[in-house]
C-alpha positions, 0 to 999 in steps of 0.5 A: 315653336313656343311664343314668349308672352312677357308682360309686366308686373310695373303695370301695377306701379303704373295703376298705383300712381293713376289711383292717387291722380284720380280718387274715384278710380278703384281697382274694379274700374281698373280691372275692367279696362278693355286695354292695357298698356305698359312699360314692363320688366321680364325675366327667363334664364334665357334672356336675363332681364328685359325691357319693353312696351306691351299692349294686350286688348280683350274685347267683343266682335259684335254679339259674339259671347267669347272675347277676342284677345290682341296682343303687341309687345317688344323688347330689349333684353341685358343679353343684347336681345331685342324682338317684336310680337304680335299675337291674338285670337279673334272670334267672329259671330254670324251664320257660321261662327269662325275664329283667327289665331295668328302669331308674328315674330321677329328677333335678332338674337344672340342664342344658345346651341345644346345640340340635338338628343336627350344628353347634356351636351357642350353648349354653343353661342351663336348670332340669329336673325328670325322671323316666324308666322303661324295662321289658323283660321277655323270655322267652328262647329257643333259640340265645341269643335273648330276645324281649319287649314294651318299656314306656318312660316319659319325663316333664319339666318344665323353664323352657327358653324358645325365641326362636328357630326351633328347636322345644322343645316346652312346658315339660312333656313326657309321653311314654308308649309301648310296643314290641318288643324283641329280643336275641341274646347270647353274651357270656362276662360282661355286666359284662366280656366278653372273647369273644362277640357282643352284638346288641339291637334296640329298636322303641317307639311313642308314641301320644297316645291312649295319653297320649304328647305326639305321634305318635313310633316311636324305633328303636335298633340295638346290636351289639357283638362282643368278641375275645380276642387273647391270654390266659394259659396255666397254672394259674389262676382264671377270674377271673385269666385274663380280667383279664390276657387282651388285648381288642379290642372295637367297637360299632356303633350306630344310632338314629332318631326318626320322626314322622308330621309335621315332625321338629322336632315331636319334642320334644327330650328324644327325640331321639338324642344323641352323647357322654357316657361310653358313646357316643363319649367326649370329647363332652359329653352332648347336645352333638350331636342329632337325629332319626338317629344313627350311631356306631362305637367300639372299645376295646383293653383290656390288662392292667397289673398284678393288678386293674388293666388300661389301654384305648385307645379311639376313637369316631366318629358323627354325627347328622342330620336327616331332613327338612333333610339336612345333611352335617358332618364326623363327630365324633370322640372318643379317649382312654386309660383305667384300669380297677381290678376291684372285684368277682370278677362283673367290675364295674370302676371306670373312669377315662377322658381323652378328646379330640376333633376339634372347633373348640377356638375353641368357648368352651364346650369344654376341651381334655379331658374326664375320667370318672370312673364305673363299668362298661364304656362298652360 
């Protein structure tokens, strides 16, 4: 599941106030701060405006060249949702270097259920409390490969009740699984890459004997490619060269949730889903979900002025059911966006405006989706 990464543009207001207070403080010095703390707003169609506190730290452990990243934040939204989140990637040096990716997320959410499948359905609101934990310790091997175990936990209690054949599972769900993750990464930067490849394969097995509600295998393949189409020449820092480069990036994603019986027995929280601020922007989060998913999306990232950059993006994808295959027109999202750099580790504040190809007569659809968050979609 995708994890939200909301951080604030309000940070820049704080920076401006600080600069007036201290004449010797410059933008370059601010961008080099290893820890960014902020009070921030954020926006997404699923949450409306949200307000919270965040802390992000970029640092190197001993002689390690790749910077580690830690993020802690909490927020409350105008739809009476709140969440606490912590995630990060730690790069450990040594004779056998290794890395740890982790994510811990708790939310108390009034949410919306759109059903299963690749067609537009009536939505239903429900309340839920959800905890997710994911750990991925990986040994770093030669040729930019990393492999290791993965551990995944999902617990949710909700009041969504079904009066139709669509299976929703019990009002409390517990899924605990273990698996294997392999990753190949040649990107020049993890936050805002301008060249290189990224590939990750993640497979997790959920077993009732281990405490899961049902037997399930989840597969996730993620391929990304970043190409610098043009970069400036002459004397300048690497940060400025990246900020002024023209970059094309694309991602191919495939996911599946496979059970040993009827796919309708899979808890709906475990199904792959399109939409949100990361995968095919312009679609509401969880609007389309089923046990198989594919998606392709691309972005053209171009400089505008100094720390400000622009993007043009588009994505296409769909979901299917392996038991009852139903073809539909693939879902398309497209739009424009702005990026504002707030750190020399290439952390960007992101504002996107997106649309899609779904029938606009659907009463739960607005013409545009707005996203105000941080870091890149991919």
